[in-house]
N, C-alpha and C positions, 0 to 999 in steps of 0.2 A: 353593475358598472364599477363600483369601488374595488371589487375583487379583481376585475380585469386590469384596472389601473395599478393595483398593488403588484399583480403578476408581471406587468410590463416593467415596473420599477425594479423588481427582483431580477428579471432577465438583464436589464441594463447594468445592475450591480455586478452580476456574474461576468458580463462581457467587459466591463470596466476592469475588473480584477484580472481577467485574461489579458487585456491590453497592457496593463501595467507589468504583468509578468513578462509579456513579449518584449516590452521596452528594456526590462532588466537583462534579458538574454541577447538583446540586439547588439550590445557592445561586442560580444564574442562573435556574433553573426557577421558583424562588419569587419572584424579583424581575423576572420577565418579560424576562430577558436585557438589562437596561438597561446601557448603556455609560456610563462606562468600567469599571463594576463587573464586567462579564463578562470583561474582560481582567485586572483586578487580582486576581480570584479564579480565574483560569485555567480558566474554565468556558464560554468561547465555543463555540458550535456552529453550523454552517451549517444545521442541520435546520430550526429554527423561522424562521431568517432568510430562507431561500429559500422557505419556505412562503408568505409574503406577497409577497416580492420577485419571485417567478416566477408570481404569481397562482394558485398552487395552492389558496389559500383560497377561490377562486371556482370551483374545479374546471376551470380553463382548461387546455386541452390543452397539454402542456409544450413542444411544438416548433412551434407555429403562428406564433410571432412571430420575425421575422428579427433582432431586437435584444434580446429579453428571454426567449429560450427557455432551458431548462435547459442548463447548461454541462457536461453529463455524457452519456455514451453512453446508448442507449435503455433498457436494463433499469432503471437508476436513475430515469430520467425517467418512464418509463411506470409503474414500480412505485409511485413516490410520487404520481403522478396517481391511481392506483387507491386508494391509501391516503387521499387527500383526500376520497373519497366516503364513507368510513366514519368520518371525523373529526367528532365532535360540534361544533355551532356555538358552544356556550358554552366559553370558554377554549380556543378552537380551536388556538392555537399550542402550548399545553401538551399538549393531547391528541395533536396531530400528533407532537410530540416523544416522548411516552410510547409511542405505538404503534410508532414507529420504534425506540425504545429496546428494547422487548420483542423485536422482530425481530432487532436487533443482538445482544442477549444470547443468543438461540437460535443465531445464526450464530457467535458467539464460542465457544459450547460445541461446536458441530459442528466448527469449525476446530480447536479444541483436541483433540477426539477423533481427528480425522484425523492431526494431528501425533503423537498418542500411538500410533496404528497404525503410522506410518512410523518413528518414533524414540522408542520407549517409555522408554528409559533417561534421556533428557534432556527429556522432554515437559513436566515441571513448570516449566521455565524460561520457557515462553511465558506462562502466566497470571500468574506472579509477577513478571514484569518490570515495574518501576514505570512506565516510559514507555508500556507497553501499556495498563495499567489507567488511566493518566491520559488516554488518547486515544480510548477506545472510542466515545464519542458525538459526536466532532467532526464526523464526516461519515459517508458510507455505505460506507467502504472495506472493511468486513468482508463486504459483499455479494460483492465480487470476491475477497477473500482465501479464503473458504470454497470457492468454485468452483475457484479456481486450485490450491488444495491437493488437491482431488478429482482434478483433471487430472494432477497429479504422482503421486498415489497409484496411479491406474489405469495410468499410463504405465509405472511401474516394476514393475507386475504384468503388463506386456505386454498389457494390455487396451486396445489402441490406439483402438478405436472409441469406447469410453466416455471415454477421456482426451481425445480430440479434440473430442468434444461438450462436455465440461465446459470445455475451454480456449476454445472458441468462445463459450460462454455468458459466461465470465469476461471475455474481451476486449470483449464487447458490454455489459459492466457498468461497467468502469473502464479499460479499454484497456491498462494497464501489462503484463498477462500476455502481451502479444504478443511480448515479448522472450524468453519461454521457447522460442520457435521456433528461436533460435540454438543453444542446447545440444541441443535435440531433433534439429536437422539434423545436428549433429556426431555425436551418438550413432548415428543411422541410417547416416551416412556411414562411420563406423569399423566398423560391423557389416556393411557392404556391403549395406544394405537400402534403397537410394535409392527403389525403387519403393514401399516401404511408407511412406517419408517423404512422397512425393508424394500418396499416398492420405490420409495423416494431415493434410497441409496442405490438401488439397481439402475434407475434411470440416470442418476448423476454419473455413476461409473460408466454407463453405456455411452453417454455423450462425451465424457472425457476420453474414453478409449477410441471413440470414432476419430478424434483428432490425433491421438498419440500412437495407436497401434500400427497404422500403415507405416509411419516413420520408424517405429521401433523394429518392424520386420525388415524394411528395406535398408535403412540407414541406422542400425542399432548404435554404433559407436558415436556417431554424431548426435543422435537423439539423447543418448545416455550422458553426454558431456555435461548438460545442465545439472543432472542429479549428482554426477561424480564430483563436480566442482564444489557443490554445496556440502556433500558428505565429507570431503577431504579438506574443507576450508579450515584454516587456523583462525585464531582470534583476529578479527578484522576491524576496520574503521567503524567507530560509533558504538560498538558493543561494550557491555560492562566488562567483558574479559579483556578487551584491548585497553580500556581506560585503566583497569587495575594493573595491567602489565606496565603501562607507562608510568604509573605511580610506584612501581617496584614490587607489586604483589603478583608474582608469576603464578598462574594457576596450572597445576599439573594435570595431565590427562584431560584436557579441556573437552574433547569429544564425549567422553564418558560422563564428565561432570555436567556438561550442557544437557545431555540426554536425560540424565537422572533428575535434574532440577526441573526441566521442562515437563517431563511426564508427571512428576509429583505435583506440579502446579495445575496441570490439566485435570488430574484426579481430584485435587482439592476443589477446583472450580466445579466439577461435576457433582461432588458431594454437597457443596454449598447450594447448588441449584436444586438438587433433588430434595434437600431438606426444607426448602422454602415452602411455606403453606400454600402459597399461590404462585405459580410460575409465570414470570413476565413473558412478553412476546419476543420473537427473534430480534426485532429492531433494538430492543433493550439489552440483549445478551451477546450479540455478535462482537461488539467492541471488546468485551472481556477476553474472549478467545484470541483475538488478534493482539491484544496487549501482552498476553502470555507469550505468544509466538514471537513478537518483535523484541520484547524486553530481554528474554533469555537467549535470543539468537546470537550467532557468532559474528554478525554484522548488522549495523543499523544505518541504512542509507537515508539521506535527508528526505528523499521523495516518499519514504514510508508514511510521512504525514498525510499523504493523499489517500492512504488506506484508512488511517486512524481517524482523521477529523470528521468525515461524513458519518462514520459509525458512532463517534462520540456525540455528535449533534442529535442523531435519532435516538440515542440512549438517554438524553436529558429528560427529566421528569418535573423539574421545578426551576423557577427563575434564579433562586439563590445559588444553584450549582454553577452558574456562569462565572462566579468568582474563581472557583477552582479550575474551571475550563480555561479562563484567560491566564491564570498562573501557569498552567501546563503549556499553553500556547506561547507564553513568553519564554519558557525554557526551550521550546522547540525553535523559535527564531534565533535565540542565542546560539543554540547548537548549529543551526544552519549557517550562521556567519562564522562560527568557530571552525567548522570542518574545512571550509574553503580557505580560510587564512592559515590554518595548519598545513594544508596541502600546498599553499603558495610557498611557504618556507621549505616544504618537502621537495618542491620542484625547482628550487634555485632562485626564488624571488629575493629581493634585497631586504625584505621584511616579512614577518609571518608570525603566527601564534605559536609560542613554545609548547612543547609536548605536555607539560604540566597543566597549562591553561586549557588545552584541548581536552585532557582527561577530566578536568573539573567540569567543563561544559557538558561533556558526555554524561557524567554521573548526575549533574543537575537536571538534565532532561529526563533521566530515569526517575528521579525524585518527583518531578512534575507530573509524569504520567501515573505514577503509583499513588500520589496524593489525590489526583482527580478520580482515579479508579476506586479508591477507598470511599470517597464521597458518594459515588454512584452506587456502589455495593451496599453501603449503609442505608441509603434511601430506599433501595429496592427491597432490602430486608424489612425495613420499617413498614413500607407500604403493603408488602405481602402479609405481614402479621396483622395489620389493621383490617385488611380486606377479609382475612380468614375469620377474625373475631366478629 
């Protein structure tokens, strides 16, 4: 009876967080997302913007254009194309946002319940994190977060077939979960189960290709646009590269530098994990791979907190780590407020955050996530050594 009561309270907390998030975005919803008010009130969202900009308001297939296709993997593009058919014509932008918001709330609840299954003692941290509640409806990130968490849950239950299917779905939704394959490979390697890893990898690739290959064959230019934009992207909002540039430290050959540093960090992470006497489970390791991916990336969007926070929660191993968790979360909400006020000034508002302040907020966020990551890595190393001895 007590467990059921606690579960109901947890569900209510998740729904309350979603309601507060919706209230935050409702100002823009009521003003038809007019700029610069959407930045001043920190309620900008890609959802209604791309509804018209990518011609979804006319039910146009999202990958048929070589220059105006959806800049996301197939599940998000095709999913929103299908949603466009059930979107009423009157106030269509608002209806499109509302339908997506309802789906996002459901996925938020599902992702929170998976976090609760994996790490019940710290699960409340996910829905009560301010930056999470502030970011729910910016984009479609929770579509990938829920499936990525399902992949982790089934992997640690040793249900590798189900895990690989969910990982393939997640990669075909937002692509970032592809970095899970690094800790997964290390885990199989240390367990001397490389044949199982090859099978896992094959199934993941197969599922990912099932969504991507038909589009790549029929609409290659439109499908490739997502990859082309990311490969050719210059230093962009939120990244360490953009912050350093604003502060006067122009990084030369950023694409090469970004690639070298990212690969070096992934190799370092793999070596660290291989050298551990006892290898932690995927729930504890997935966070580190995504931290590398997002920290060195050429862009850091505020909704990436929806990738990182649930992974951070399931990586926690002791109560004292919550201090560094909340320090990191504080830097994330500072960054969340900073980017919108910076963009407000960028878009002609009478006030806004100067570029120097925005750069400092961006770098503070990096300091926060690195400090929290260090605390987790140190504890994992200590626990592994104790267990081995």
